[in-house]
FIRO-168591 format. One record per residue (C-alpha): y, z, x. Coordinates in steps of 0.25 Angstrom, whole numbers, plus 5000, padded with zeros to 4 digits. Layout:
FIRO-168591
+------+------+------+
:   py :   pz :   px :
+------+------+------+
:    Y :    Z :    X :
...
+------+------+------+
***
This chain:
FIRO-168591
+------+------+------+
:   py :   pz :   px :
+------+------+------+
: 5072 : 5147 : 5013 :
: 5085 : 5143 : 5021 :
: 5083 : 5156 : 5029 :
: 5069 : 5153 : 5032 :
: 5072 : 5139 : 5037 :
: 5083 : 5143 : 5045 :
: 5074 : 5154 : 5052 :
: 5063 : 5144 : 5055 :
: 5073 : 5134 : 5061 :
: 5080 : 5144 : 5069 :
: 5067 : 5149 : 5075 :
: 5065 : 5135 : 5080 :
: 5078 : 5134 : 5086 :
: 5078 : 5148 : 5092 :
: 5065 : 5144 : 5100 :
: 5074 : 5135 : 5108 :
: 5087 : 5142 : 5108 :
: 5094 : 5150 : 5119 :
: 5101 : 5163 : 5118 :
: 5116 : 5166 : 5116 :
: 5119 : 5151 : 5112 :
: 5126 : 5148 : 5100 :
: 5118 : 5139 : 5090 :
: 5123 : 5130 : 5079 :
: 5122 : 5142 : 5070 :
: 5124 : 5134 : 5057 :
: 5110 : 5129 : 5058 :
: 5102 : 5142 : 5058 :
: 5105 : 5157 : 5056 :
: 5103 : 5161 : 5070 :
: 5111 : 5164 : 5082 :
: 5108 : 5165 : 5097 :
: 5115 : 5177 : 5103 :
: 5113 : 5184 : 5116 :
: 5105 : 5195 : 5109 :
: 5095 : 5185 : 5104 :
: 5093 : 5174 : 5093 :
: 5098 : 5179 : 5080 :
: 5092 : 5174 : 5067 :
: 5100 : 5177 : 5055 :
: 5098 : 5176 : 5040 :
: 5105 : 5167 : 5030 :
: 5109 : 5170 : 5016 :
: 5117 : 5159 : 5009 :
: 5126 : 5153 : 5019 :
: 5127 : 5164 : 5028 :
: 5119 : 5168 : 5040 :
: 5118 : 5183 : 5044 :
: 5114 : 5189 : 5057 :
: 5112 : 5204 : 5055 :
: 5110 : 5216 : 5064 :
: 5113 : 5209 : 5077 :
: 5114 : 5219 : 5088 :
: 5127 : 5218 : 5096 :
: 5124 : 5229 : 5106 :
: 5112 : 5238 : 5110 :
: 5108 : 5249 : 5100 :
: 5117 : 5261 : 5104 :
: 5106 : 5271 : 5105 :
: 5100 : 5281 : 5115 :
: 5107 : 5279 : 5128 :
: 5117 : 5269 : 5121 :
: 5121 : 5279 : 5111 :
: 5136 : 5281 : 5113 :
: 5138 : 5270 : 5123 :
: 5145 : 5257 : 5122 :
: 5137 : 5246 : 5115 :
: 5128 : 5239 : 5125 :
: 5125 : 5224 : 5124 :
: 5112 : 5219 : 5118 :
: 5102 : 5212 : 5128 :
: 5101 : 5197 : 5128 :
: 5089 : 5191 : 5121 :
: 5083 : 5178 : 5117 :
: 5075 : 5184 : 5105 :
: 5076 : 5179 : 5091 :
: 5080 : 5190 : 5081 :
: 5082 : 5190 : 5066 :
: 5096 : 5196 : 5062 :
: 5093 : 5198 : 5047 :
: 5095 : 5213 : 5045 :
: 5107 : 5222 : 5047 :
: 5106 : 5232 : 5058 :
: 5107 : 5247 : 5056 :
: 5120 : 5253 : 5052 :
: 5126 : 5262 : 5063 :
: 5123 : 5277 : 5062 :
: 5131 : 5284 : 5051 :
: 5129 : 5294 : 5041 :
: 5121 : 5291 : 5028 :
: 5118 : 5277 : 5032 :
: 5103 : 5273 : 5031 :
: 5097 : 5265 : 5042 :
: 5109 : 5268 : 5052 :
: 5105 : 5268 : 5066 :
: 5112 : 5269 : 5080 :
: 5106 : 5255 : 5083 :
: 5117 : 5248 : 5075 :
: 5125 : 5239 : 5084 :
: 5123 : 5227 : 5076 :
: 5131 : 5216 : 5069 :
: 5129 : 5206 : 5058 :
: 5134 : 5191 : 5058 :
: 5136 : 5182 : 5046 :
: 5139 : 5168 : 5047 :
: 5139 : 5155 : 5038 :
: 5126 : 5148 : 5039 :
: 5127 : 5134 : 5042 :
: 5141 : 5134 : 5048 :
: 5144 : 5131 : 5063 :
: 5154 : 5139 : 5070 :
: 5162 : 5144 : 5077 :
: 5166 : 5153 : 5065 :
: 5176 : 5164 : 5064 :
: 5170 : 5178 : 5066 :
: 5173 : 5190 : 5058 :
: 5168 : 5204 : 5063 :
: 5168 : 5216 : 5053 :
: 5169 : 5230 : 5058 :
: 5165 : 5240 : 5047 :
: 5173 : 5253 : 5043 :
: 5167 : 5267 : 5040 :
: 5176 : 5276 : 5047 :
: 5168 : 5273 : 5060 :
: 5157 : 5282 : 5054 :
: 5151 : 5273 : 5044 :
: 5149 : 5259 : 5041 :
: 5139 : 5247 : 5041 :
: 5141 : 5232 : 5041 :
: 5127 : 5231 : 5035 :
: 5134 : 5235 : 5022 :
: 5132 : 5223 : 5012 :
: 5147 : 5224 : 5010 :
: 5149 : 5218 : 5024 :
: 5140 : 5206 : 5022 :
: 5148 : 5195 : 5030 :
: 5142 : 5183 : 5022 :
: 5154 : 5180 : 5013 :
: 5163 : 5180 : 5025 :
: 5153 : 5171 : 5033 :
: 5152 : 5161 : 5022 :
: 5167 : 5158 : 5025 :
: 5163 : 5153 : 5039 :
: 5164 : 5165 : 5047 :
: 5155 : 5174 : 5056 :
: 5155 : 5188 : 5051 :
: 5150 : 5199 : 5060 :
: 5149 : 5214 : 5055 :
: 5147 : 5225 : 5065 :
: 5140 : 5239 : 5066 :
: 5146 : 5249 : 5076 :
: 5143 : 5263 : 5079 :
: 5149 : 5274 : 5070 :
: 5152 : 5288 : 5069 :
: 5147 : 5297 : 5081 :
: 5139 : 5285 : 5086 :
: 5151 : 5276 : 5087 :
: 5163 : 5285 : 5091 :
: 5158 : 5297 : 5098 :
: 5166 : 5301 : 5110 :
: 5161 : 5312 : 5119 :
: 5162 : 5315 : 5134 :
: 5147 : 5315 : 5136 :
: 5146 : 5300 : 5132 :
: 5148 : 5289 : 5142 :
: 5160 : 5280 : 5144 :
: 5169 : 5292 : 5144 :
: 5164 : 5298 : 5130 :
: 5168 : 5284 : 5124 :
: 5167 : 5284 : 5109 :
: 5171 : 5272 : 5102 :
: 5157 : 5266 : 5102 :
: 5159 : 5260 : 5089 :
: 5171 : 5252 : 5094 :
: 5163 : 5248 : 5106 :
: 5152 : 5243 : 5097 :
: 5162 : 5234 : 5089 :
: 5167 : 5228 : 5102 :
: 5152 : 5225 : 5106 :
: 5150 : 5218 : 5093 :
: 5163 : 5210 : 5096 :
: 5157 : 5206 : 5109 :
: 5144 : 5202 : 5102 :
: 5152 : 5193 : 5093 :
: 5160 : 5187 : 5104 :
: 5147 : 5184 : 5112 :
: 5138 : 5180 : 5100 :
: 5145 : 5175 : 5088 :
: 5146 : 5161 : 5092 :
: 5131 : 5161 : 5091 :
: 5133 : 5163 : 5076 :
: 5144 : 5153 : 5075 :
: 5155 : 5162 : 5077 :
: 5168 : 5160 : 5085 :
: 5169 : 5172 : 5095 :
: 5184 : 5169 : 5096 :
: 5187 : 5170 : 5082 :
: 5183 : 5184 : 5078 :
: 5189 : 5193 : 5067 :
: 5187 : 5208 : 5066 :
: 5188 : 5214 : 5052 :
: 5185 : 5228 : 5046 :
: 5190 : 5239 : 5038 :
: 5193 : 5254 : 5040 :
: 5186 : 5258 : 5053 :
: 5182 : 5244 : 5056 :
: 5197 : 5240 : 5055 :
: 5200 : 5252 : 5064 :
: 5190 : 5247 : 5074 :
: 5196 : 5233 : 5074 :
: 5210 : 5238 : 5076 :
: 5204 : 5246 : 5088 :
: 5197 : 5233 : 5093 :
: 5210 : 5226 : 5092 :
: 5216 : 5236 : 5102 :
: 5204 : 5236 : 5111 :
: 5204 : 5228 : 5124 :
: 5189 : 5227 : 5124 :
: 5189 : 5220 : 5111 :
: 5201 : 5211 : 5113 :
: 5195 : 5197 : 5113 :
: 5183 : 5200 : 5104 :
: 5191 : 5196 : 5091 :
: 5202 : 5188 : 5087 :
: 5207 : 5193 : 5073 :
: 5205 : 5206 : 5065 :
: 5206 : 5212 : 5051 :
: 5209 : 5226 : 5049 :
: 5205 : 5231 : 5035 :
: 5210 : 5245 : 5032 :
: 5213 : 5250 : 5046 :
: 5218 : 5264 : 5047 :
: 5228 : 5259 : 5058 :
: 5235 : 5272 : 5061 :
: 5223 : 5281 : 5062 :
: 5222 : 5289 : 5075 :
: 5210 : 5288 : 5083 :
: 5203 : 5299 : 5090 :
: 5208 : 5302 : 5104 :
: 5196 : 5303 : 5114 :
: 5198 : 5318 : 5114 :
: 5197 : 5319 : 5099 :
: 5185 : 5310 : 5099 :
: 5178 : 5318 : 5110 :
: 5181 : 5331 : 5102 :
: 5173 : 5324 : 5091 :
: 5162 : 5320 : 5100 :
: 5161 : 5335 : 5105 :
: 5160 : 5339 : 5091 :
: 5149 : 5329 : 5088 :
: 5141 : 5333 : 5100 :
: 5143 : 5348 : 5097 :
: 5137 : 5345 : 5083 :
: 5125 : 5339 : 5090 :
: 5123 : 5350 : 5100 :
: 5130 : 5350 : 5114 :
: 5116 : 5348 : 5121 :
: 5113 : 5336 : 5112 :
: 5110 : 5323 : 5120 :
: 5119 : 5313 : 5112 :
: 5110 : 5301 : 5115 :
: 5098 : 5308 : 5111 :
: 5103 : 5314 : 5098 :
: 5097 : 5308 : 5086 :
: 5106 : 5300 : 5077 :
: 5104 : 5310 : 5065 :
: 5109 : 5321 : 5074 :
: 5121 : 5313 : 5078 :
: 5124 : 5309 : 5064 :
: 5123 : 5323 : 5059 :
: 5134 : 5327 : 5070 :
: 5142 : 5315 : 5066 :
: 5142 : 5320 : 5051 :
: 5146 : 5334 : 5055 :
: 5159 : 5328 : 5062 :
: 5162 : 5318 : 5051 :
: 5162 : 5329 : 5040 :
: 5173 : 5336 : 5048 :
: 5181 : 5323 : 5051 :
: 5178 : 5309 : 5045 :
: 5185 : 5303 : 5058 :
: 5177 : 5310 : 5068 :
: 5171 : 5297 : 5074 :
: 5179 : 5284 : 5076 :
: 5187 : 5277 : 5087 :
: 5194 : 5285 : 5097 :
: 5204 : 5282 : 5108 :
: 5195 : 5281 : 5120 :
: 5205 : 5274 : 5130 :
: 5196 : 5262 : 5131 :
: 5192 : 5255 : 5119 :
: 5202 : 5263 : 5110 :
: 5215 : 5266 : 5117 :
: 5225 : 5269 : 5106 :
: 5226 : 5271 : 5091 :
: 5227 : 5258 : 5082 :
: 5241 : 5259 : 5078 :
: 5246 : 5263 : 5092 :
: 5238 : 5251 : 5098 :
: 5244 : 5241 : 5088 :
: 5258 : 5247 : 5090 :
: 5257 : 5244 : 5104 :
: 5252 : 5230 : 5102 :
: 5238 : 5233 : 5109 :
: 5230 : 5226 : 5098 :
: 5224 : 5212 : 5099 :
: 5235 : 5203 : 5093 :
: 5226 : 5195 : 5084 :
: 5227 : 5191 : 5069 :
: 5225 : 5203 : 5060 :
: 5222 : 5206 : 5046 :
: 5225 : 5220 : 5042 :
: 5226 : 5228 : 5029 :
: 5221 : 5239 : 5020 :
: 5217 : 5243 : 5006 :
: 5227 : 5250 : 4997 :
: 5217 : 5261 : 4992 :
: 5209 : 5264 : 5005 :
: 5205 : 5278 : 5000 :
: 5203 : 5287 : 4988 :
: 5205 : 5302 : 4988 :
: 5198 : 5312 : 4979 :
: 5201 : 5326 : 4985 :
: 5213 : 5335 : 4987 :
: 5210 : 5336 : 5002 :
: 5210 : 5321 : 5004 :
: 5223 : 5320 : 4997 :
: 5229 : 5332 : 5005 :
: 5225 : 5325 : 5018 :
: 5231 : 5312 : 5014 :
: 5245 : 5318 : 5013 :
: 5244 : 5327 : 5025 :
: 5255 : 5319 : 5032 :
: 5264 : 5318 : 5020 :
: 5269 : 5332 : 5020 :
: 5281 : 5334 : 5011 :
: 5282 : 5319 : 5009 :
: 5271 : 5317 : 4999 :
: 5280 : 5316 : 4987 :
: 5288 : 5305 : 4993 :
: 5275 : 5298 : 4997 :
: 5270 : 5299 : 4983 :
: 5281 : 5290 : 4978 :
: 5276 : 5279 : 4986 :
: 5263 : 5279 : 4978 :
: 5267 : 5278 : 4963 :
: 5253 : 5273 : 4959 :
: 5245 : 5285 : 4964 :
: 5243 : 5293 : 4952 :
: 5234 : 5304 : 4958 :
: 5236 : 5312 : 4971 :
: 5223 : 5306 : 4976 :
: 5228 : 5292 : 4974 :
: 5241 : 5295 : 4981 :
: 5234 : 5301 : 4993 :
: 5224 : 5289 : 4994 :
: 5235 : 5279 : 4993 :
: 5243 : 5287 : 5004 :
: 5231 : 5288 : 5013 :
: 5228 : 5273 : 5011 :
: 5242 : 5270 : 5016 :
: 5242 : 5280 : 5027 :
: 5229 : 5276 : 5033 :
: 5228 : 5261 : 5030 :
: 5240 : 5254 : 5023 :
: 5251 : 5259 : 5032 :
: 5243 : 5258 : 5045 :
: 5239 : 5244 : 5042 :
: 5253 : 5240 : 5040 :
: 5256 : 5246 : 5053 :
: 5246 : 5239 : 5061 :
: 5250 : 5226 : 5053 :
: 5264 : 5227 : 5058 :
: 5260 : 5231 : 5072 :
: 5250 : 5219 : 5073 :
: 5259 : 5209 : 5067 :
: 5270 : 5213 : 5077 :
: 5261 : 5209 : 5088 :
: 5262 : 5195 : 5083 :
: 5247 : 5194 : 5078 :
: 5245 : 5188 : 5064 :
: 5243 : 5200 : 5055 :
: 5240 : 5200 : 5040 :
: 5240 : 5213 : 5032 :
: 5234 : 5215 : 5018 :
: 5232 : 5226 : 5008 :
: 5220 : 5226 : 4999 :
: 5221 : 5233 : 4986 :
: 5211 : 5224 : 4977 :
: 5201 : 5232 : 4969 :
: 5189 : 5224 : 4964 :
: 5190 : 5223 : 4949 :
: 5178 : 5231 : 4945 :
: 5184 : 5243 : 4953 :
: 5198 : 5243 : 4948 :
: 5195 : 5254 : 4938 :
: 5190 : 5264 : 4948 :
: 5193 : 5258 : 4962 :
: 5186 : 5264 : 4974 :
: 5192 : 5267 : 4988 :
: 5198 : 5255 : 4994 :
: 5195 : 5256 : 5008 :
: 5186 : 5244 : 5012 :
: 5187 : 5238 : 4998 :
: 5192 : 5225 : 5004 :
: 5179 : 5223 : 5012 :
: 5171 : 5218 : 5000 :
: 5181 : 5207 : 4997 :
: 5181 : 5203 : 5012 :
: 5166 : 5202 : 5013 :
: 5164 : 5197 : 4999 :
: 5152 : 5206 : 4996 :
: 5148 : 5210 : 4982 :
: 5138 : 5218 : 4975 :
: 5133 : 5226 : 4987 :
: 5135 : 5241 : 4989 :
: 5150 : 5244 : 4991 :
: 5154 : 5231 : 4985 :
: 5154 : 5228 : 4970 :
: 5155 : 5215 : 4963 :
: 5168 : 5207 : 4962 :
: 5175 : 5201 : 4951 :
: 5180 : 5186 : 4951 :
: 5194 : 5192 : 4955 :
: 5188 : 5201 : 4966 :
: 5181 : 5189 : 4972 :
: 5194 : 5181 : 4972 :
: 5200 : 5192 : 4980 :
: 5188 : 5194 : 4989 :
: 5188 : 5179 : 4992 :
: 5203 : 5179 : 4996 :
: 5201 : 5192 : 5005 :
: 5189 : 5186 : 5012 :
: 5196 : 5172 : 5014 :
: 5208 : 5180 : 5021 :
: 5198 : 5187 : 5030 :
: 5191 : 5174 : 5033 :
: 5203 : 5165 : 5035 :
: 5208 : 5176 : 5045 :
: 5195 : 5176 : 5053 :
: 5196 : 5161 : 5054 :
: 5210 : 5159 : 5058 :
: 5218 : 5172 : 5059 :
: 5225 : 5169 : 5046 :
: 5220 : 5174 : 5033 :
: 5227 : 5164 : 5025 :
: 5220 : 5152 : 5018 :
: 5220 : 5142 : 5007 :
: 5220 : 5148 : 4993 :
: 5223 : 5162 : 4998 :
: 5236 : 5170 : 4996 :
: 5244 : 5169 : 5008 :
: 5243 : 5181 : 5017 :
: 5256 : 5183 : 5025 :
: 5257 : 5189 : 5039 :
: 5260 : 5203 : 5040 :
: 5274 : 5202 : 5045 :
: 5288 : 5205 : 5040 :
: 5288 : 5214 : 5028 :
: 5273 : 5219 : 5029 :
: 5267 : 5207 : 5023 :
: 5253 : 5209 : 5018 :
: 5242 : 5203 : 5009 :
: 5241 : 5212 : 4996 :
: 5227 : 5210 : 4989 :
: 5228 : 5217 : 4976 :
: 5221 : 5216 : 4962 :
: 5232 : 5206 : 4958 :
: 5234 : 5197 : 4970 :
: 5233 : 5194 : 4984 :
: 5247 : 5191 : 4991 :
: 5255 : 5194 : 5003 :
: 5267 : 5202 : 5002 :
: 5276 : 5213 : 5007 :
: 5269 : 5226 : 5007 :
: 5273 : 5234 : 4994 :
: 5269 : 5247 : 5001 :
: 5279 : 5246 : 5013 :
: 5287 : 5258 : 5008 :
: 5275 : 5267 : 5006 :
: 5269 : 5263 : 5019 :
: 5282 : 5265 : 5027 :
: 5281 : 5280 : 5021 :
: 5266 : 5281 : 5025 :
: 5269 : 5276 : 5039 :
: 5279 : 5287 : 5040 :
: 5268 : 5297 : 5036 :
: 5258 : 5291 : 5046 :
: 5268 : 5294 : 5058 :
: 5268 : 5309 : 5054 :
+------+------+------+
***
């Protein structure tokens, strides 16, 4: 009944309203943007606006082009349903027409409110913010605006080829993220948000994207804080030559005479699948000399990143290994030093456990420490964490830890990908979410009734979130991460 009354009241108001003017958004679940008058839905104390287009559909002549602004409009549109996922393998309902975002805000609360923008992971090939795991309602209840963004993936988002415009470009997914941030800057006030208090957060590929945006001149003033969760900070990006080589393989798989913009999505996905079977890292950001000018670690070492407040961290069991080939690849750089390395992991009973722990340190834990040190040295407030908490119901048979913290931050239970929490799990989730919320509001995660989170200065201070406690301390893994750092430089 509340939603119906709000709908009727909003309809009356909209008859007299202009376009692109911020309204007292606490009264009705609507917002006036340059693209039209958006009517949202209300559940409990949160209003949601789903499937909002932040750019023109990248189809036909706009396939493999920079995102184009949507036309201005005065029409009223409902924003009840999520947009389609971006094209990716094995995802029902996926579409090229996918450049949409979702907005969650507390209903009945006036702004300006802090804004959190979530960039999803998925190795730049998969991922969807329409996943119930990424429902922004719990965060919004705390007095925030939460925005979740879809962006082009796989070959559709990262193809680089001389036949494409803008010097073969690539990095369309990153262009999409920048376009979404421009949309937020231009429109979020209409939802009660503060365009000058925007925090980006994401894990995996999402965290990599945010780190690149911190280094990108085109995104410099579009956000004021960042949270990097499980960022592989030493990962080397493709050079433009390497990316173009992948692009030529992709076109060859289609047939050299194929009109790239006339090919069906099914054919393009089949060619993408062919390359991904050979290398899971075929598609992703590349150093193009424009949006991306350097690798993340090099850019942070040179002090080129935005000197903004930063939370950065990783999980202590980011992966699981099952096969001998995976184990062998994990230790490829160790050479004759593998026996010495093993002494640093006394708790790893099986070779697969040892390999997984070493891989986690090499790809995530040590690079996160490196970026922490570099960013803290720039003078920007920097807070590091390591998340090793396992929900009580899963402790007998824990799954891979990559992304496990997301359920705690979004506070979602009982949906696919998220089990039910115990009372203890909820206490940890409430504290984690409070840290993120406080940081989005002020740039400092600390608050009343929370264990104090020290700045990451001095002796590699970090917040440890374990099954037993949450507390700041010196990094107990310093010695082994020093050794891993030496392996990473080989």
